[in-house]
N, C-alpha and C positions, 0 to 999 in steps of 0.2 A: 815120589808120585811119578808116574809116566808123564812123558811130555804132553799128551793128550789131555789127561786129567789136570795138569797144570795149566794148560792154556783155558780150559773151561773155568776152572777156579779162580783164575786171575782175571778172566773176562767178567765173572760174576762179582768179584769184589769191586772191580773198577766201575761197573755200572751201579753197584749198591752205594759206593763213594759219592759218585757224581749226583745221584738222586738224593741221598741224604743231606749232602751240602747245599743243594738246590733247595730243599724242603726248609733248611734252616734260614736260607736267605728269603724264602717266600714269607717266613713267619715275620722276619724283620721288616720286610716292605708291604706285608699285608697283600700279597699278589702271588696267588698260585700259578697264574699265567706264565711265571718263569719257567715251568717246566717244559712248555711248548718251545721257548727259545733256546733251552739248553739241550733238547733232544738231538739235534744233529752233532753238537759238540760232544755229548757223551759217547757216541761211537768213535770219534777220533781218540779219546782217552783210552776206550777199550782197546782199539787197535794197537796204539802205542804201547800199552802195558803188556800186552800179550808178545808183541815184537821184543820186547827187552826180557821177557820170561822164557822164551823157548828159542831154540836154534833151529830154524828150518832153512829151506832154499832161499838165499839172499834176495834173488831177483823177485821172487813170488812175493816174499815179505814186503819188499819195497813197493810193489805193484799194489798189493791189498791196502797197505797203509796209505799210500798216496791217493788211491781212488776213494777211500773212505775218508781221508781228510778234506780233500777238494769238495766232495759232496756236503760232508758234515759241516764244515766252517762256512760254506756258501749259505746253507739253509739257516744255520744259526744266526749269522749276520744279516740276512735278508729279514728273518723274522723280527729280530731286535729293531732294525730299522722301521719295519712297517708298522709294529706295535709301540714304537716309543712315545711315551706320553698318553696312550690311549687307556691306562688303568687295567684293572683286573678283568679278563674275558667274562662274558655273561655266563658261560656255563659254570665257572667256579663261583661267580656271585650267587648263583642259584644254589650251589651246593653250600656255600658258607650260610646262607639264609636258612637253608633246610636244617642243617646240623648245629648251628649255633655255636656255643662255647666247645663243643666236641669237635668241630671242624679241623683244627691243627692235626688232631690224631687220626681222624678219619682220612684226611687228604693224605696223610703219610703212607696209609695203607692202600687206598683206592685209587689214588692219583700217582704219587711217586714211586710207591712200591709196585704198582702195576706196571709203570713206564720202565723201571729197572728191569723187571722180568722179561717185559718184551723186548727191551733193548738187548739182554742177553740172548734171547732166541733169534731175533733178527740178525744180530752180529756172529751167528755161528759160522757162516762162511769165512768171515775175516779171522775168527779164532782158530778153527780146525785147519783152514787153509794154510796158516803159517807153521803148522807143526812138521809135516814131511819134508825131507831134504831132496827127494827125488820124486818124480822126475823134474826136469827144468820148464822154463816157459815154452809153450808150443802153441799149436794152432788153436785149440780149444780156447786157451787164454786170451789170443788174439782176437777171437770172436766176442769173448767176453769184454775185452776193452772196448771194442767198436760199438758193442749194445751199451756199455756204461756212457760212453761218449755222447750217443745219440740221446740217451736219458738226461744227461746232464745239460745238454743243449736245449731240449724240450723244456725241462722245468725252468731254466734259466730266462730263455727267450719269453716263455708264458708269463712268468713273474714280472718281467720288465714290461711286457705289453699291458698286463693288467694295471701296473703302477701308472703307466703313462695314461691309460683310460681314466683311471679314477682321479688323476690330477687335475683333470678338465672339468670344471664345474659344470658345464653344458651336459655332462654325461651323468649327473647325480641321480640315483635310482634308476638308471638304465641298465640293460642287460648287455655284458661284453660279448659280442659275438663276431669280432675280428681277429685277424691274424690266425695264430694257431688254435684260438678259442672257436673258430669257425668250424673247426673240423673234430674237436672234442672239447666237452664241456669241462675237462680237468686235465690240461696239458702238464701241469705240474705234478699231478698225481701219477699220470701215465709215465712221466719222466722219472719219477722215485722208483715205480716198478721196474723200468728198464735198468736203472742204476744197480738195484740190489739184484737183478737176475744176471747182469754183467759181472758183478763181484762174485755171485755164486758160480758163474762158469770158470772164472779164473781160479777160485778155489777148488772146484770139482776136478781140475787137471790133476790134482795132486792125489786123488784116490780118496783119502781121509776126508778131505774138503768137500766130498760130493755129498756128504750128510748135511752140509750147510744149506744145500737147496731148501731144507725146511725153513730156513730165516727167509729166503725169497718169496716162498709161498706164504708165509705168515704175513709179511709186509704187503703184498699183493692184496690178499684178504682184508687186512686192516684198512688199506686204501679204497678198495672198491665196496665192501660191504659194511664195514664197522664205523671208523672214525673219520673217514674221508668223505667220499663221495655221498653215501646216505645221509650222514649226519648233516653235512653242510646244505645238502638240497633240500632237506626238510624246512630249513629256515628260509632258504632263498625263494621257495614257492610263495611264501607269506610276504617277503619284504620286495620282490622285485615284480612290477608289472609286465606282462609279456615273457616271463620265464617259462611257462607252461609251453608256449609256442616254440620257444628256444630248444626246450628239451625234446619236443616232438620231431624236430628237424637235425638236431645234433647228437652224435654218438657221446655216450656216457663217459667212456674211458678210451677205448682204442681208436685213434684218427681215421676218419674215413670222410668223402665228401658228403655234405649235408643232403638230406632228404629234401626233395622238391615239396612244396606246400600244396597239399591236397585241394582241389578246386571245391568250391561249395556247390552243393546240389542245386 
């Protein structure tokens, strides 16, 4: 096989292995929510597997692996800490109730299988960017690293601010509109998107890795229109008094100053 095909096949195998093992663990623990906690870690496994399978530019391989590992490990550790002891997420409970005894096999395909496929697609810049030996790290990669750092900072600070807000009993049921959350309703999702566009730029400098921009586009669409902003806000409108007003004045994704409240007629 060519190095490109090798990278893609190894990435697919690594993503599939992570999700199958997570599926087995979910059966043992009766908790399909494990898939969310393993999502970030799965990319680390993919990046490492491809790094061992192909010989590309050493500096670029280390950059891509390091950027992916820092993002993925932080995300998995944070989600594990945040959800520890909370039981299975309501989304999977609903699926479990709907499918009954068939849920294990349904979840293998519709939850774990779909996540493995998405992981392979989103990880395209990490996989393809590790293949070419030339050119070396240059200006485009530098811009990518800067964008990645901004994204990691945004999601880390945003998560910490939200965790601190939720830890105060006085804030129970209230809308978080402080810190970064004053400028975007989802600083963590915006940060995720920046991280993957940064990784895509580092990969794109290699030429072949430019195809990996597909991964950044897919991640952004998922965060903005599918499983991120849209899905979460559907439930927040029902559970948080004052959330509609927060939505009216705050950007859904890209940070900007909040809109001024419109005066009553």
